[in-house]
N, C-alpha and C positions, 0 to 999 in steps of 0.2 A: 472910482468905486462902482459907478453904474456900468462901466465897461467890464469890470470883474464879475459883477452880477449877471450880465448878459452872457458871458462865457460860461459861467456855471450853469445857467439855464439851458444853454445849448448842449453842454456835456451831459446834463441830467436827462434831457430829451433823448440824446443818442443812446445813453445807457438803458433807458426805459424801452426804447425801440428794439435794441439788441436783446434785452431780456424777454420782451413780448415775442420776438421772432423765435428765440430758443424755446420758450414755453410752448409756442404753437407747433413748432416742428416736433418737439418731444411728445406733445399731446397726440399729434397725428400718428407718430411712430408707435405710441402706446396702443392706440386703437388698432393699428395694423397687427401688433403682437397678439391682441385678443381676437383677431380676425373679424373686427367690427368695421367692415370696409366702407359702409355708407358714412359712418361717423368720421372715419379717416379722411374720406373725400371732402366732407364738409370743412374739416380743419384746414386741409391744404388749399381748398378753393378760397377760403377767407384770407389766407396768407397771400395767395397770388393776387387777390383783389386789392389788397393793401399795397403789394409790391410785385408787379408783373415780372420783374427781373429776378425774382427769387428762384433760382435754378433748382435748388434742392427740393423746394415745394412742388415745382413742376414735375420733377423726376418721380417724387413719391406719389403725386396724384396719378401718374401713369400706372404705377404699381397697384394702387388701390383700385383703379378702374379695371385693370386686367383681372385682378383677383375677384372683384365683385361679380364679374361676368363669367366666372369659372374658366377663365382663359380661353373663352370662345372667340369666334371671329369678330363679333360686335365689340367686345372689350379690347381686343388687339388692335382693331382699326381705330378706335377712339384714342387709345394711348399712342399709336403711331402718328396720328394727326397732331396730337398734343406735342410730341417730341419734334416732329417735323417743323412745326411753326417756331418752336423755341430754338431749334438749330439754325434757322435762318438768321436770327439775331446773334446766336452764339455758336458758330460753326465748329469751333474747336473745344467745346466744353466736354471734357472726358466723361462726366456723369451722364449727360444726355446721349452721348455716343454709345456708352455701355448699355443704357436703357433701350436704345434702338436695336442693339445686338440681342438683347433679351427677346424682343419681339420676333426678330428674324429666326432665332433659335426655335421659338414656339412654332413658327411657320415651316420649320424643316429646312431652312436655308443655313445649314451648319457652317459652311465655309464663309459665307457673307457675315454671319454672326461672329465667327472667330476673327475675321479681319477687323470688325468693329471693336471687339474686345482688345485686340493687340494695339489698335490705334489709341484707345482710351488709356490703356496701361502705359503706353509710351508717352503720351501727353502729360500724364500725371507722374511719370518716372517711377511707377510701381510704389509710390509712397502715400497715395491717397486711400485712406481706409474705406471710404464709401464706394470708390471705384472697384477696389479689390473685393469688397463684399458683393457688389452688383454682379461681377463676373463669377464669383464663387456660387452665389445663390442661383444664377441662371443655369449653371452647369451641374448643380447638385440635386436638382428637383427630381425625385424618384418617380413622380407622377407624369413626367415628361419623357417620352422615349428618346428625345434628342438631348444632346449635351454630353460633355466629356467629364466624368467625375474625377479622373486623375488630374486633369487640367484644373478643376475646381480646387482640389486638395493642394496643388502646387501654389495657387494664388492665395488661398486662405492661410497657408503657412507663412507666406510673406506678410499677410495682414497681421497675423499673430506676433510676428517678429518686430513690428513697428513699436517704437518707444511709447510708453505710457498708454498702451492700448489695453483697455479693460472692457471689452465688448463681448458678452456671451454669445451673440449671434454668429460671431466668427466660428465658434466651435459647434454651434447648431448646424450650420451649413456644411461644415467639415464632416460631422456625423452623418448628415443626409447623403453626402457624397460617398462615404464608406458603405452606407446602406445600399446605395445604388450599385455598388461593386459587390454586394452580397457579403460584406465583411462586417458582421455584427459585432465582433469583438472590438475592433477599432472604432466602430460607430459609438458603442457604449462608452469607451474611453473618452471620445470627443465630447459627448453629451455631459459626461461627468466633469470635464474641464469647464464647461459652461456653468455648472453648479458650483464649482470651486470659486468662480468669480462672483456669482450671485446665488447663494444657497436657496433663495426663494423663487428661482427662475422655473416656474411650473412647466414651461414649454419643454425644458430639457428632460424633466422627469417623465413627462408624457411621451416624448420621443423614445426614451429607453423602453417604456412599456410597449410601444409599437414594434420594436425589434422582436420581442417575445410573442406578441400577438400574431405576427406573420408565421410563427412556427406552429400554430394551431391550438385547439382547445386544450391539448395536453399541458400547455404552459399557462393555463388560466390563472392559477394561483400566483404565479410570478408577475404576469402583466397587470393583473388587478392590483397587486401590491403597489406597482409604480403609478398606475392611474389614480389610485386612492391617495397616494402621497402627493401627486400633482394637485389634486383637489384640496388636500389639507394645506398645502403651501399657498394656494391661491384659489379660493372657491369661485372667483369670478372668471376663471380661465375656461371659456365656453367650449373650445375645440374638443376637450376631453369628454364632455357630456355628449356632444354630437357623435363622436366616435363610438361611445358605449351604446348609444341609442341604435346606431347602425349595426353594431356587433350583435345585439340581442333581438334585432328586428324579426328574424325568422325563428328564433328558438324560445324566446321569453318575451312576449309582447307586453306584459305588465312592466317588466324592468325597462324595456325599450321606451315605453311611454313615460315612465318616471324620469329617465334621463333626458328625454326630449323636452319635458316641461322645464327641467333645470337649464337646458341649453337655451330655450326660448326666453327665459327670464334673465339671461345674461348676454343677450346678443341684440343687435339692432332690429328694429321692426323692418321687415323686408318681405316682398311678395313671395319669396321662397318659403317663409314661415307658414304661410297658408297651405302651401303644398305639403310641408312636413306634417301638418295636422290632418290633412286629407289622407295622406299616405298611412298615417297611424290608424285611421278608421279602416282602411283597407286591410292592414295587418291584423286588426281585431276581428276581421270577418264581417264587418259592417259595410258591405259593398255599396248598397244603395245610399247610405249616409256619406260614403266617400265621394260618390258621384255628385250628390247634392252640395256637399261642402265645396267641391271643386268648382261647381257652377257658380256658387256664391263668390268664391275667390276671383274667378274670371270676370265676373260682373263688377267687381270693386275697382278695377284699374284698367286704363286703356292698353297697358302693356303687361298682361298677366304673365306669370312665370310659365314657360312653355310646357314644363313637365306635368302641369295640372291636366293637360289633355292626355298625357300618357297614363296617369293614374286612373283616369276614366276608362281608357282602353282596357287596362287590367281588370277593373271592376266589372265592366260590361261582359268581359270574357268569362269571369267567374260566375256571373249571373246567367250565363248561357245565351246571351244576346250577341251572337257573332256579327250581325250586321252593324249594330251600334259600336261594337268593339273595333271593327274594321274601320269605321268612319272616324272614331276617336284617334286611333293610331295614325291614320292618314293625316289628320289635322296636326297631331303631335310632330310627326316627321317633317311636315311642311313648315312648321313654325320654329322648331328647335334647331339650335346650332348643332352640328355634327358631334362636337365635343361633349354635348349633354346627353347624347343617346348612348345607352349602355348595352352590353352584350345581352342582358336579360330582355331588354326592350326589343332588340332585333329578333331574338329567338321566339319570344311570345307573339310578336306580330307575324312571324313566319307561320307559327301554328294556326293562327287565326286565318291567314290567307289560304292555308291548305283546306279549309272548310268550304271554299268557293272554287268553282270550276275554272280551269285555265289560269290559275295563279301559281302553279307549282314552280315555274322558272323564277318568278319574283321571290317566292318563299325561299328557294334555294340560294338566291343572292344574299338574302338577309341572314340565313343560317351561316353562310360563309363569313359574313361580317361579324357575327356573334363569336364564331370560333377564333377569328383573328384577334378579337379584342380580349377574350377571356384568357386568363392565365392558369385556370384550374383544369387539369386533365379531365376530371369527372364531369365537369360542366360541358366541356367541348364534346365529350362522347355522348352525353345526353342529347345535345342539339343534333348531332349527326344521326344518332339512332332514331330520333323522332321522325326525321324526314325519310330515312331509309325504310322505316316501317310503313310510312304512308305509301311510298311507291310499291312496296311489296303487297300491301292491301289492294292497290289498284292493278296488280298483276303486271306492273312495269318493272320486270325483274332486272333488266340491264341497268336502269336508273337506280334501282334499289342497291344493286351490287356496287355501283360506283360510290354511293354514299357509305356503304359498309366498308368499302376499301379505304375510305378516308379515316374511318375509325382505326383501322390497322396502322395507318400512317401517323395518327396522333398519339395512339396509346403506346406507352413505353414497352409494355409486356402484353401483346395481344393474346387473348385466350383462345381455346378451341372454338368456343361459341362465336367469337368475332370472326375467326377465319372461316368457319363453316358458313355463316350467313353471306359473306362476300363471295366465297368460292361457289357455293351451291346456287346462288342467284345468277352468277355468271353462267353456270352450267345449264340451268333451266331456261336461260334466255337465248341459248344457242351460241354463246361466246366462249368457246371451249379453251382457247389458248389462255385468256385471262384466268379461267377457272384452274387450269393446270398450274399457272404461275402462283396462284394463291395456295393451292394444295401442296405445292412444293415447299412453300414457307411452313405450312402446317407440318409436313413431314420432317423438316429440319428441326423444328421446335419440339415436336413430339414423335420422335422416331420409333417409339414402341407402340404406337397406335396405328393399326392397319387402315383406319378410315381414309386417311389422306391418299395412300397408295391405291386404294380401291376407287376413289373418286377420280384420281388421275387416270386410272385404267378406263373408267367409264367415259371420260372426256376424250381420250385417244380413240376409244371404240366409236364414239360419235364422229370423229374426224375420219377414221378408217372404217367406215360402216360395213364394208364387205369383209373386213379382217384380212384382206389379201396381203397387206404390208406387215401385219402383226404388230402394229404400233403399241397396242395395249398390253401385249404379252408381258414385258418386264414388270410393269406396274401391278398387274394382277398376280403375278408370281410373287412379288414382294409382299403383297397383301396376305397371301397364303402363308408365307414364311413367318411373318410377324404375328399373324393371327393364331398360329399353332399353340401359343402359350396358354390360351384360354379359349377353348372352342365353344364354350357356353356364352361368354361375354361377346365374342366376335363372330357369333354364329352367322349373322346376316352377311357380313363381309366375306366370310369364307365360302358360304353357299353361292353368293353372287359371283365370286371369282371362279369357283369350280365350274359353274354353269357356262361361263364364258369359254373356258377351255373345252368343255363338252362340245360346244358348237364349233370352236376353232379346229379341233382335231377331227371331228366328224366331217365337216364341210370343206375345210381348206386343205388339211393334211391327209384326209382319207385314211386316217389311222383309227380303225375301229377299236382296237384293244385299248389304246390310250384314252379315247373318248369314253369308253365304258368304265375305265378305271376312275375317271373324274365323276361319272355318275355314282359309282360306289363311294367316292369320297363324300358326296352330298348325302347319300343314304346312311353313311356312318354317323353323321351328325343328326340327321332327321330321317329315320327309316320310313316315315309316312309321307315324304315329299312326293306328291303326285306327279309333278313335272319330271323329276329324276327317274321315277319308276317307268313312266311312259317313254322317256327318251332312251332308257336302257333297252327296253323291248324293241323300240323302233330301230335303234342303231344296230342291235344284234342281227336284225333281218335286212339291214340297209344294203343296197347295191352301191358300192363305193365308186362305181364308174358313172353314176347318175349325176346330173348337174347339181351343184351345191345350192341348198336353200338359204335365202337371205335371213340371217339371224335378226332378232328384234331385241331392243332393250328399252326399258322405261326410263324417263327422265327423273324418276324418283329414286334417290339412292337407298340402297339397302341399309338397314340399321337405324338406330335412334340417333338423332342429332345431339350434340353436346348440350348440357343443361344451360338454360338462359341465366344471365346474371342480373342481380338486382341493382338498379342504379340508386346512388345516394345523393345525386346532385339535385339542387333546387334552383328555381328561378324566381327572382324578385325584381321589383322595379329598381332601376339603377339609381344610386345615390345622387343627390342634386349636385354635389361637388366632392372631389377627392380631397382628403385632408392628409 
């Protein structure tokens, strides 16, 4: 009887142990679902302390560590070391191998990561749900430029085909992979499949809303419907509140602040939260309060959230204190992981640097980084035009033209204004061939506007300054032909072109009659043109055997430049982490 009781006690202990393990793993997974990464880490660390051989806890602790650190270098290195140590004792564990593949993919080592994934899948015979999920999640992350979404979909479909699998995360990652492929239709179908498994899975409803949010404010009614439904299903699902706070940050600071309060009441206490509060002060226009709050946040902890220095840089810049703004941004860039620094940060720091001498090259480097990071054309153009305008103001026309030329390369449909600024600044810097190249593009896009032909003519005239080769002749002739349709609108280009031919036929061709006819063409448009009247009299009495006089031209193009365009792009501090 005693032996039976002993066996029962052992079995009971084992069952309790198994139950506690399952509860703890599930508890940690639930914290991950809510993006409460510090709580998730605590859960997994307790489980590992109780049983260091718990591989799933080690794997999930690595995930939480990476996510908590916004997938920056610090978090990746910590997770890598965690997995490395675990792999020493368990070299063939597929889940750990897949986890290491995730890190390598984040580091841009795509082939190494694929090898890890294939090894993990082979070891688990493509039948382990967690391994298939790990591979699918790593390759479906639309905030990570690396990864193969088609590969993710393939493996996630295998996961969905496993017997007795009722895991909505399979379809969440599948939807993410379709989003990465810009296939919103299949993404929504996948997210809906997650809801079919668990109708209260707020994460799926939120993800559907994100599909429509990326289509712009015109879809506000639709995406807000899904966001509100996500909140109704689970008011504790914090990511939707953070997304809405970011969404309204620039357009409705009151709404943004309300959603931020809801987010903070449903998430872990974290140094980032202090940054969010300081950032909200900035959005409210309380710049000095934002600086003071950031100072308090920094003083609270030995490892403050690095973006606090960034918000101080923004605030000092808005207060007009460029020196302190520069110092704050320098501190921010020194302390922050590169993954935390956003395009707005680079662009704003570049503008601050341009207020100090001999910093234009460094500013240009940061503008380039901002353009590379940003996905919105309007923002890219704003960054480029800011520095191009700076160089123009400094009368560094070649540098200005180079930056305006980048606007043309970035913009899907360059306007007359874009082409004018690039071409004209090349022209007045004495770089005539690039000017010709730009105005040729202008002529191809706007063949009915004589301005481009006129400027090409002026550029060739500068190259062939004696007019001996007649390089400018075809372009000026084209300007005259196109300009005939509206002699009032194109008066300046017509008169400038006629005057070129006055000089050309008088000095090069010694053709008095043709030269005078071009004078008459000028006077037909403007009878009071003093230069044409004087030239006509002079040519009439000219000795055509005398040496030719060198014609002169101004670097200022005749005619009014195209109207400038208003930019709609805005710059704000980069979010703490992408969701």
